[in-house]
Structures are given as structure tokens and as C-alpha cells.
KOLDREN-843095 format. One line per 5 residues: for each residue x, y, z of C-alpha. Coordinates in pm, 1 decimal. Example, Ala and Ser with C-alpha at 12.3 -4.5 7.8 and 13.67 -1.06 7.14 Angstrom:
BEGIN
1230.0:-450.0:780.0  1367.0:-106.0:714.0 $
***
This chain:
BEGIN
-503.6:783.6:2949.7  -856.9:879.4:2813.7  -690.4:1147.2:2598.9  -443.0:909.0:2452.9  -727.6:681.3:2325.6 $
-892.2:990.5:2192.3  -567.8:1082.9:2000.1  -568.0:732.6:1860.0  -910.3:703.8:1737.9  -884.8:1032.8:1548.5 $
-553.5:922.3:1413.2  -724.4:605.3:1286.3  -1042.0:819.8:1155.9  -797.7:1041.1:965.4  -551.9:739.9:817.5 $
-913.1:570.4:710.8  -1004.9:886.6:486.7  -643.1:959.3:334.8  -546.2:610.6:249.9  -789.3:576.2:-9.5 $
-717.9:922.6:-150.3  -349.9:849.3:-178.4  -417.1:541.0:-379.3  -635.2:748.2:-593.7  -380.9:1014.0:-634.0 $
-115.1:755.3:-742.5  -345.4:612.8:-1017.8  -399.2:946.3:-1131.4  -28.0:1008.5:-1135.9  10.6:705.4:-1355.1 $
-287.3:813.5:-1631.7  -96.4:1189.7:-1637.9  262.9:1024.6:-1679.4  104.9:769.2:-1949.7  -53.8:1066.4:-2147.9 $
253.0:1277.1:-2100.2  458.6:986.0:-2228.6  257.8:901.4:-2527.4  252.7:1299.7:-2667.4  612.2:1286.3:-2618.4 $
665.8:969.8:-2824.9  446.5:1115.3:-3104.9  592.0:1442.1:-3111.2  970.3:1284.1:-3112.0  869.6:1029.5:-3341.7 $
701.4:1306.4:-3570.0  980.3:1524.7:-3545.9  1246.2:1279.8:-3651.2  1039.1:1187.6:-3930.9  980.4:1521.8:-4076.2 $
1381.7:1570.7:-4006.9  1494.6:1228.0:-4179.7  1204.9:1185.3:-4418.6  1186.9:819.4:-4308.9  1281.7:588.3:-4009.6 $
1533.7:365.8:-4225.7  1753.0:181.2:-3933.7  1682.2:424.0:-3701.4  1684.2:302.2:-3326.0  1449.2:374.9:-3056.6 $
1737.6:541.9:-2861.8  1795.7:785.6:-3130.0  1434.5:907.1:-3155.2  1310.5:933.6:-2792.6  1399.4:901.1:-2467.5 $
1036.3:763.8:-2350.6  1091.7:475.0:-2148.7  975.1:191.1:-2382.0  1051.7:-191.9:-2401.5  1028.5:-494.4:-2589.5 $
839.3:-792.0:-2489.7  994.2:-972.9:-2172.2  1055.7:-592.9:-2021.2  1388.3:-569.0:-2202.8  1445.1:-201.3:-2291.5 $
1382.8:-105.4:-2667.2  1627.9:174.1:-2709.0  1873.0:-20.7:-2902.4  1622.0:-189.3:-3146.5  1516.2:-37.9:-3471.2 $
1199.1:166.3:-3492.3  1043.6:-13.5:-3777.4  1056.9:-386.9:-3799.0  895.7:-642.7:-4019.9  926.1:-919.9:-3790.4 $
657.3:-1179.8:-3624.9  623.9:-898.6:-3335.9  541.2:-663.2:-3617.9  781.6:-411.6:-3437.8  603.3:-397.5:-3153.6 $
705.6:-201.9:-2826.4  558.2:-167.0:-2482.9  451.0:159.1:-2278.2  439.0:17.2:-1933.1  223.3:178.8:-1675.6 $
357.0:68.0:-1319.7  582.7:-150.7:-1460.2  334.6:-340.5:-1676.8  301.4:-353.5:-2024.1  -22.2:-209.6:-2121.3 $
25.9:-18.9:-2453.5  155.9:-140.0:-2758.5  295.9:80.9:-3023.8  417.9:37.1:-3377.1  555.2:228.3:-3594.3 $
546.2:180.8:-3998.1  730.9:380.0:-4294.2  551.9:493.2:-4571.9  470.2:223.9:-4812.7  307.7:317.1:-5172.2 $
-26.8:475.2:-5081.9  -26.4:424.7:-4740.1  125.9:677.1:-4530.0  393.8:624.6:-4217.3  221.1:605.1:-3905.3 $
205.3:517.7:-3532.7  -54.4:263.1:-3402.3  -133.6:290.7:-3034.0  -308.7:11.0:-2891.4  -403.6:-176.8:-2570.7 $
-183.1:-483.8:-2495.4  -407.8:-816.5:-2516.2  -328.7:-997.6:-2233.5  -388.6:-775.4:-1926.0  -625.6:-525.0:-2049.2 $
-879.8:-565.4:-1840.5  -740.9:-560.4:-1534.7  -590.2:-335.2:-1205.8  -418.1:-17.7:-1328.5  -395.6:-95.4:-1713.4 $
-783.2:-73.7:-1707.0  -800.5:222.2:-1542.5  -575.3:376.5:-1745.8  -706.2:250.6:-2042.5  -1035.3:421.7:-1944.9 $
-909.2:736.6:-1908.3  -1050.3:965.7:-2156.2  -722.5:1100.2:-2284.2  -598.6:753.2:-2350.3  -966.2:657.0:-2499.6 $
-898.1:954.8:-2766.6  -569.5:831.3:-2853.2  -733.0:450.3:-2896.5  -1028.2:594.5:-3130.9  -784.7:775.0:-3364.3 $
-873.7:635.6:-3728.0  -702.2:732.8:-4046.1  -839.1:622.2:-4399.8  -672.4:307.8:-4581.2  -446.8:222.3:-4253.0 $
-574.9:-121.2:-4079.4  -426.1:-126.9:-3751.6  -274.6:-460.1:-3666.1  -395.2:-498.1:-3313.0  -736.8:-650.7:-3276.5 $
-930.8:-775.5:-2987.4  -1054.3:-1160.3:-2915.5  -1345.3:-1110.9:-3123.7  -1132.8:-976.9:-3436.3  -1238.1:-654.1:-3404.4 $
-948.8:-366.9:-3443.9  -848.8:-211.5:-3107.5  -596.6:96.9:-3197.1  -547.1:435.5:-3278.4  -352.8:507.6:-3594.8 $
-179.9:853.9:-3627.7  -11.4:967.5:-3956.5  307.3:1171.9:-3930.4  226.3:1522.4:-4027.7  -148.0:1542.5:-3901.4 $
-213.2:1750.0:-3619.3  -345.0:1588.9:-3322.0  -446.2:1748.0:-2990.5  -592.4:1537.9:-2723.1  -625.4:1699.0:-2364.5 $
***
């Protein structure tokens, strides 16, 4: 009986050490997946733009397989990449089924180059897994990218612009 109690105590100690490590591993996996999805999305959009020269009426499903969605968790694959409606063509990159990152694509317009805007979603940016993902160094690097003469749409509650901008044809390497 005493041996059984010792085994149970040892298992309890091991579990108390292992469970927090597993939670951290899940967060690390979400961060790695998000970084990979952003890189793939940028690459897919850039490749499409280089081949076609514009997005025209291209749909997200024609351009990439990255799981993105519209507001309300509807899949974005059937919608046009560059839209000029009230949502400004925003799609969301979910992290653990939460819309943490908003992405917009704009075609070339006069002196403004074609670009991708990557921003924090306003509503949930400071909570839970979103906060941890948005504070990860690779994601911060994407959000800090700037292009002269391009003003991102996304802004925080203080009116400051909170988005990274990547033009097509620029070389961006983020580790």
C-alpha cells in the first residue's frame, strides 16, 4: 500500500511539471503555424501578382490554400482578393480559431504600389493566445514593416497606424 502511495505521489509530481510545459508547447506551435501561414500567404500572393501583373477578379481560393476567413468565420476562398467595400477587403488569419490577424491586399493605384497589409485585429488583440502570438518576434517584425507613401488602413484606438506593409516585388526575410 505504501509503495502504491509513493507511485501516485511521483505521478502527481510528474504531471504537475509536464502539464505547464504542454501548454507552452501548444502556444509555440500556434506561433510557428501563424508565422508559416503568413510567409506562405505572402509568397502565394507575390507569385500570383508576378505572373498575372494584377489581381483583377482573382479569388482567394485561386491564389492560396492558407486558411483565411471573412468576418463571422466564413471561409474567404470564394471571395475576390482585392475589394473596395466597407470592410476594405479584410480577411482574417485565425489563431486557435480566433481572428487575431487581419490581412488586406491592394492593387497598384497610380503612384501607390500593390501591397499587402498585415495588422492586429482590434477586438481581441490583447487577450489570450492572440496576445502571445502578436508579441512573438517574427509576428512583430511583420507588423513593423513600412513602405514609403503607403498608409495602412488599420489603426488602434488612439488613431495610430498598426499594420505592416509589404509591397510586391520587395524581398522580405523574417526568421
